[in-house]
N, C-alpha and C positions, 0 to 999 in steps of 0.2 A: 270264549271262542278260540279255536285252534288257529295257529298262524298259517296252516296249509288249507284252511277251509276255502271253498269256492264261493260261498255265499256269506254275507254278513247277516247278523241277526235281524236287522231291518229288512233285508232282502227276503229272508225266510218268512217273516210275518206278513209281508206284502203278498207273497206267493200264496200263502194259506188263508189270507184275509182274517188274521187274528191279531190280538193286541195283548198288552200286559195284563188285562183283567181276565182273560179267558185262556191263557196258556202260560206254562211255567218256562221262564227263560232258560234255566239250566237244562231242562229236559229237551227243549227245542234245539239248544246249542249242540247237544249230543247227537240229535238226529242230523243236523247239518254236517257235523263231522263225519258221521257214518256215510251220508250221501256223497260227501266230497271224496272220501276214501274209495267208495265204489266207482265213482267217475274216474278217479286216478287209475284204478285197476282196468277200467274199460279202454281208456285212450292214452294212458301214460300221464305223468305228472302235469297238473295244470298250474299250480303255484310253485315257484322255484324252491328247490331245496338242495342242500349240499350232500353229496355222497362221498364218503371218505374211505379210501383203501379197500375198494371192491376188488376181489381177486378173481383171476381167470387162469385156466390151464393153458400153458404154452404148447409149442409143437405144431402150430397152424399158421396160416398166412394172416388170420384175422381173429379178432375176438368180438363178442357182442355184449354190450353193456345191458345191465338188467333194467335200467330205468331210462326211458327216452320219451319225447325228444330231449336233446341235450343242448344247453346254452353254451357251455364252455368246458374244456378239459383243463384242469388246473395242474395235474401232475400224472405222469405215466412212467412206471419203472418196470424193467424186465430183469429178472434174476436168472443169470446163467450159472447154475450151481449156487454158490454163496456170493457171487459177484453181482452187485447191483449196477445196472446200466440205466441212466436217466434218458428217456426218449424225448426228442424234440419234435414239435409239429412241423410237418412239411408244408410249404407254401409255394406259390408260383415263383417267389424270389429266393427260396431257400430249399436246398436238397441235403439235409443232414445225413451223416453217415449212419447214425442210429436214430431213426425217425418213425413217426406214425402219421397216418392220413385218415381222418374220419370222413364218412359219407355224409352228404346233406340229407336232411329230412324232407322228403318229397312234398308233403302238404304245405310246408313252410320252409323254404330254402334258406331263411335266415337262421334256422336251427340245424342241429346235427342229428343224425340217426344213431342207432345203437351200434352200427358196424364201424370198427376201427381196423385199418390195415397196417401191418408192419411194413416199414419202408427202409430201404438202405440206398442212399445216394440216388434217389429218384426212381428206384425200381422196387417191385414187390419182393418181400423177403419173408423169412419164417421167424416167429417168436421162438426163443430158446425153449427146448422141451422141458417140461416139468409140471408139477401139480401146484396150482395156486401161485405160480411164479410171475404172473403179470398183474401188477397192482395199479389201479387207476383211481384217481380222485377227480370228481367232476361236479358240475352244477346242472341239474335236470329241471325241466319245467318250462312253461310258456310265458308266465307273467310274474312280475315282481312281487305282487301282494294280492290279497283278497280284493281290495278296492279296485285294482287295475285289471282284474280278469275280464276278458272280452265278453260281449253280450251273448254270443252263441253258446259259450260254455256256461254262463250264468243261467241262460234259458234252459239248457239241458239239465242242469242241477235242480232248477225249480220243478221241472217235470218229474224228476226222480223223487224229490221231496213230496210233492203232491200225491204221487202214486203210493208211496210208502206210508204217508201220514193217514191214509184212509183207515188203517188199522186202529188209529187212536180216536176216530170220530164215532160218536154214538149215532145209531140209526134205529129205525123201528120197522119191523115187518108185521105181517098178520098171520095168525093161526086161528082158523075159523073166525069167530067174531072178536077175538082178542088181539090187542096190540102187544107185540113181543119185542123186547130190546134185542138188537142184533149188532154185530160188528162186521165190517168188511175187511177182508184180507186179500192183498194183491197176489195174483198167481206168479207174477214175474217182478223182479227188482228193477229190471231195465225195460221201460216201455219202448215199443217200436219207434216211436217218434224220436227218442234220444239217439238211437242208432242211425236213423235217417239224417238227423241234424249233423251228426259227426261222421258221416260216411267218409271213408278214405283214411280215417284216423283210428278206427277201432283196432285194438291189438288183441283183444280176447275173442276166441272163436265163439260163435253163437251156440248156445246149448239147445239141443233139440229135445223136446218132451213128447213122449208117445201119447 
């Protein structure tokens, strides 16, 4: 199992009502990882991970991190030409001359959003102009480990897994008087119930199908 998986192997077996005698653990683990990655794409990282030296273009009042919600920012550096300026976090008790201020993540204000503002002595400022000259390292994600993932996210992952696992299940249809082996394939990777459960946190726009 991958360290960023939302479900454990036992979680997955319980969701599918299977056991070691009728499913291959390696195959099922790969499905769990695929489902976890799809959920991360839908709502942002679920299990925490370190993002190192993510770069952004300067010349604006703010930058937007690629992965959120964010647990903490570990380092932020602005390059003005070839001069590196380490930025410090602004707080209610501190107004650094070269600082940054992240916005809170609205669904859970204990976390941070993707938006980080450049600050100077308590006022909005501009990042130095340049290409890939703002460098950020941070920790993204909601939970410490697979085992501590909240019930709502585990339930959403179970629905995803059940939906996609249908393609692996044998079924039988009828053609005239004959039974014919058939396989079911889901039309959508993300069932509507998952979007409803995680409403307000979905980052990916809904894909409309004609």
